[in-house]
N, C-alpha and C positions, 0 to 999 in steps of 0.2 A: 470815397472814404478818407482821402488825404486831407479833407477839410474838417474832419472830426476833431473836436477839442479834447485835449487831455489835460485835466487839472492837476493831477498828481505829479509833483516834481520828480519823484522816484521813477515813475513810468516814462516821463519825458527823457530823463537821463539814460534809462535803459534803451529806449528807442534810438537815441543818438549814438550811444556806444556800440549798439548792435550793428548799425549801419557802418560805422567806422571799422568794425571787425570784418564785415563782409568785404570791404574795400581792401583791407590788409591781406585777407585770405586769398583774394583774387577772383571773387565771383564776377559773373558777367554784369555789365552796366545795368541791364534791365532788371536783374535780380536785386542789385544794390538799391535800385529805386523802388521796386514794388514790395519787397519783403517787409521793410519797416512800415509801409502803409497798411499791409495786412495785419501786422502786429499791433498797430495803433487801433485798429477796429477791435481787436481782442481786449486791449487795455481799456478802451472806451466802454466795452460791454462790462468788464469787471468793475469799473467805477460805478456803473448803474446798479451793481449788486453790492456796493459798499465794500468791495475787496480792493484795498488800496496799497497792498504790498505783495510782491511776488511770493513771499514766504507763506502767504495766506491762501494761495491758490490750491484748490482741491480738484480731484478728478471730476466731481459733479459740476464744477464751474465750466470745465472744458466741454463736457457733454451738453450742458445748457447752451454754450456758445455755438456748438454744431447745430443744435435745433434752431437757434436764432438765425443762423446762416441759411438753413433750409427753408425758413419761412419768409425771410426778408426779400424784397424785390430787387431785381437787377437795376442799378442806378442808371445804366447806359441804355439798355434795350427794353426795359420793362419785363414783366413776367418774373418767374422764379430764377434764382441762380442755378447755373448748370452744375452738375457734379464735378466737372473739371475745375470750375471757378472755386468751389468750396474746397476741393482738394489742394489747390494752390495756396489758399489761406492756411490750411492745416500743415502743409509743407513748410510754410514760413514759420509757424509756431514750433515745429520740430527742429528746424534749423536754429531758431532762437534757443531752444533747449540745449543744443550742442554747444552753442556759444556760452551759455551759463555754466555748463559742465566744465568747459575749459577755463572759464574765468575763475570759478571756485569761490566766489563771494557769497552766493546764495544757493539754497537747495531748491532744485526744480526738476524733478524726475518724472514729470507727467509727459506722456507722448500722445499725439493725436493719430487715430487710425483713419485711413481713407474711408470715405463714404462710398457706397455702391454706385458705380458709374452707370449712367443710362446706356452706355455703349454695350454693356453686358446683355441688355434686353433686345438688342438689335437682331435682325434676322441674319444668321450666319448660314449661307447656303452651303450645302454639302458639295463635295466634288462631283457626285452623281447629278445633282441638280444643275451645277454649272455646265456639265456635259449636255444635259437635256436642253438647257437654255441655248447653248451654242447650236445644237442640232435644229432647234426651232427656227433659227434664222434662215434656214433653207426652205421653209414653208412657202408655197406659192402665194404671192401677194396679188391682189386684184389690179394694182397699178403697175408694178414692176418688181418682180421677185428678185431679180439679179442685183440691181442697184441698191434697193432698200435693204436686202439681206446683207450686202457687202458693208453697208453703213452700220447695220446692227452688229456685225462681227467686229467692226472697228470700235464701236462703243464698248463692247465686252473687253476688247484688247486694252483700251485706255483705262477704264474704271475698275476692271478686275485684274487684267494682266499687269498693268502698270500701277494700280492702286491710287490713281489720282482722285483728289477731291472734286466735287461737282464744279466749283468755281474755277479750278485749275483746268479741267477738261473743256469747259465752255469757252475759256479764253484762248485755247490753243489756236495758233495760226499754222499755215503750211510750213513756214520757215522753222517752226519748233520741232519738226519731225526729221530726224536724220536716220534714214534706213540703211545707210552705209555703215555707220557706227552703231546702229540699232539703239538709239537713245531718243528720249523725249525731253525737251528742255522746258522746264516749268519756270516761266519768267517772273511770275508773281504768285508765290505760294503763300501760306499762312504766315503773317508777320512780315510780308513783303520779301520773303527769302526766296532765293533762286536755287534750283538743283537740277541735276541730270538724272533721269530715271531710265534704267535699262529696259529694253524690249526683248522678250523671249522670241526665238526664231519663228514659232508658229504664229504668234501675235503679229510679228513684223510682216509675215506673209499676208495676213488678213488686212493689215493697214495698207500694204502696197496695192493689194487688189482694189481696195476702196479708192485710193488716190489715183490709180492709173485707169480705172474703169468707172466705178460707181459714182464717184463724186461729181463727175462732169454731167451726169444725168440730172442732178438737182439744179444745175445752172441753165438747163435747156427748157424751152417752152414747148411742152408736149400736149397741152390741153386745148388752147384756143386755135392754134394754127398747125398743130402737130399732124393732123390727118392729111392736110395738103402737102406738107413737106415729106411725109411718109409716102404719099402717092407718087410724087415726082422724084423720090430717091435722093433728096438733098439733105444736108445737115440741118438739124433743128435750129431755129433762131434762139438767141439768148434771152433769158428773162431780164426784166428791168430791175435796177436797184439791188443787185445781188452783192453779197459779201465775198469778193474774190479771194480774200486772204484767210477767211475762217476755215478751220479744219473740218468741223462738223457743220453740215448745211441742212436746213429744213426744206420743206416742200416748196417754199417760195424762193429758195436760193439764198435765204438770209442765215445768219449765224444761229445755230440750234442751241437753245437755252433750256429746254425742258425735255426730259427723257421718260416721264411717267407713262405717257401713252404707249411708247414702245415697250416699256417693261410690262405693262398690263397685257399688251398683245402677246408678247413672248411667253409670259407666265401662263396665259390661257392655252397657247399652242403646245407648251411643254408640260402642261398639267401640274405646275407648281402652285399649290393652293395657299399662297400667302403673298402679300404685296412686299416689294423690295425696292430699294432706291440705289442711286449711284454710291452712296456712302455704305450701304449694306454690301455692295460688291467690294468696296475698299476694305471693309472689316473682314470679309470672307477671305480675300487673298492674304491678308496679314495673318489670320488664324491658320490658314493652310500652310503658309511658309513656316510658321512656328512649329506646326505639327510635323513638318517634313524634316525638322532639325536645323533650320537656319538660325544663326546666332541672332539674339535679340537686338544687339547693337546694329547689325546690318539691316534688320527689318526697320529699325528706327530711322536709319539713313534713307532707306527706300521710301518710307512714308513721308519723310520730311518733318519728322518730329523734332522739336527743339529740346525736348526733355525725354530721357529714357523712361521716366515715370509714366508718360503717356502711352508708351508701347507695352509696358508691363501689364496693362489691363488685359491683354490677350492671353496671358497665362491663366487669368481668372476665367476667361471665356472657355478655354480648353478644359479647365477643371469642371466647369459647369456642364459642358458637353459630355465629358466622361462620366460625371455623376448621373446624368440623365440616362446614359446607356446602362448603368448599373442598377437603376431602379427597377423593381419587379413590375411585370405587366399589370396594367389596371390602376396604377398609382398616378 
């Protein structure tokens, strides 16, 4: 969008002065760079509608622009724009409106409302479902109930207990887990940001059991020569080409990158009649923490959100859950 041409001298001057204002106020460098780009797309849209001055902008123009954003393709990844991307553009327009109000030269009292985020439609598992999910990890497995169950509980500990994103969890190495301080070090979170995430005592116990017992099982060759070594009572040989640094290991001893099969298995064993993902566990813990009374700023820090606005969506999720509870049966 930064390459869009703005013909109006009036709009070009507003974009420049808005960026200068952001710098003076002390906004983050990323915001100073991106907000004017979002504003430029809005100005470009207005020019296509022959609205060439800020004083001519009406609410219907902003509504039309939102529809335009919802329909246009993502220039980087293809497909539609995410709700998060649209809301960042609308946040830029609202910030511009505050700039105009402080400047006082023009009247611009139009504000943009957030569009509904897809995160609200995600599966938020209840505390009871989380409990059933956890209990399902003790179900006897045909290969090895102990090691696989220990890894499953570590998966729950990382993605639910610590609220990590899938990419953050799959990239975890052994060195990133500090069970003495009970922290997980996220070396490369969203936006290449780093953070430490606390581990609750119960989840730390599950992670310790996996590290000290179960994880080694995934590095051993049990299948081709296991029967012989079991017969003579010697330690199993190691598998070839294993990832010795990775925290989560797959059946071949490689870094585990997909969790869908495990979740499908656990959902079946726990009688949870819906699919869920690592991100659904992340959304679930955020919702549960907010319901328990944790301050939203602390939840934002816990999740690694760069903007509080990203965390505030969970207040809408809680409202939706409460409204569903209040609906009469049969609706």
